[in-house]
N, C-alpha and C positions, 0 to 999 in steps of 0.2 A: 503493499499500500504506499508507496512512494509518491509524494505529490509532486506534480509538475508545476512549474509557474514560469511565465515569461513577462518582462518589462523592459522596455528600453529607456533610455534617458528621458526623463520627463513623462514617461508613459505610466499607466495605471497597471496594476497587477491583475493578472488571470491566473488562478491556481485551479487545479485538478486533482482529484483525488479519488479512490474508490474503497468501498468496503463490501466485497462480494462475498458470498456464501458458498459459493462453487466455482468451478472452472468453466463453466458452460459460457459465460460473457468474457472471460480473461483476455482472450486474443483481440476482440472487438474493442475492449476498455483500453488496453495498451495502445491500439491504434489511434482511438479517440483522443486519449491523452497527449499522444505526440502530436496529433494535428492541432489540438488547442494549443501546445507550446509554440506552434508556428503562427498563431494569431498575431497580426500586427495591430498593436494597441496605440500606437502613437496619435492617431487622428479621430478615432471614432468612441473611445471609452472615456466617460468623464469621471469614473470612480472605480474602485476595485470590484472584482467579481469572482465568485467561487463556483465551480463546477463539482458536484460530488455524483459519482456513479454508485448504484448499490442494487440489491436483489431483497426480495422479501420472501421468506420461506413459504413455499407451497405455490408461489407465483413464478411463471416462466419469463416474465417481461423483465428488461433492464429498465430501472427507475433513474431518472436523471433528475437532480435540483440544481438550478442556476439560482444563486443569491446575490442580489446587488445591495449596496449599502443605502440606496434611495430606490423609490418606487420607479418602475419602468412599465412602459406598455407591454402587453403580454404579445409575445410572437404568435403567429398562427399554429395551433395544436397544443399550446402550453397552458396548464391551469395556473391560476394565482392572479396576483400576488397574494401570499400570505405573509403576515407579519411574524417576524423571528426576532430573538434578541439582537442579532448582528445585522438586521437589514430586513430585506423582503424577498421571498423566494418563490420561484415559480419552478413547477414539476411537469415532466412528461414521461410517457412510457413508450418504450420501443420493444418489438417482438421480431417482425420480419423484415425490417427496413435495412437496406444496404447501408454500409459504413458510409460511404459519400453522402447519402441522403441524411443520416444521423449527425454528421459534422455540420452540414448545411443548417439543420434544424437548432442545432447548440449554437453554432455561429449567430444566428438571426436572434437567439435570446440572450446571448452574452452581449451583443451590441444594441439590444434594444432601446428604443429612445426614451430618455428619462422623462417622467411627469413631472 
């Protein structure tokens, strides 16, 4: 569960981590975390953002939370925002979605417009 993060000079931080219960999503999550590490943050992100991948026992979906310090508009297909102690969280489930589509959906939520 090694966190990945990226921030350039003057850029905001995007971090990604996972808490998986099995190996069924391991390869996908590792690829998604690597892709998140390549996001360019210098122009589009106005605050830090955290992405967490997890599984729930008895559920075959990959769950993804994206937490921002401030409220953002929900990207298409995401639930939220929900207020949490460190900001506002949006959630989405994936099951049979190709990796390139998953990362596009995650990128849309990471760079969602601040309200």
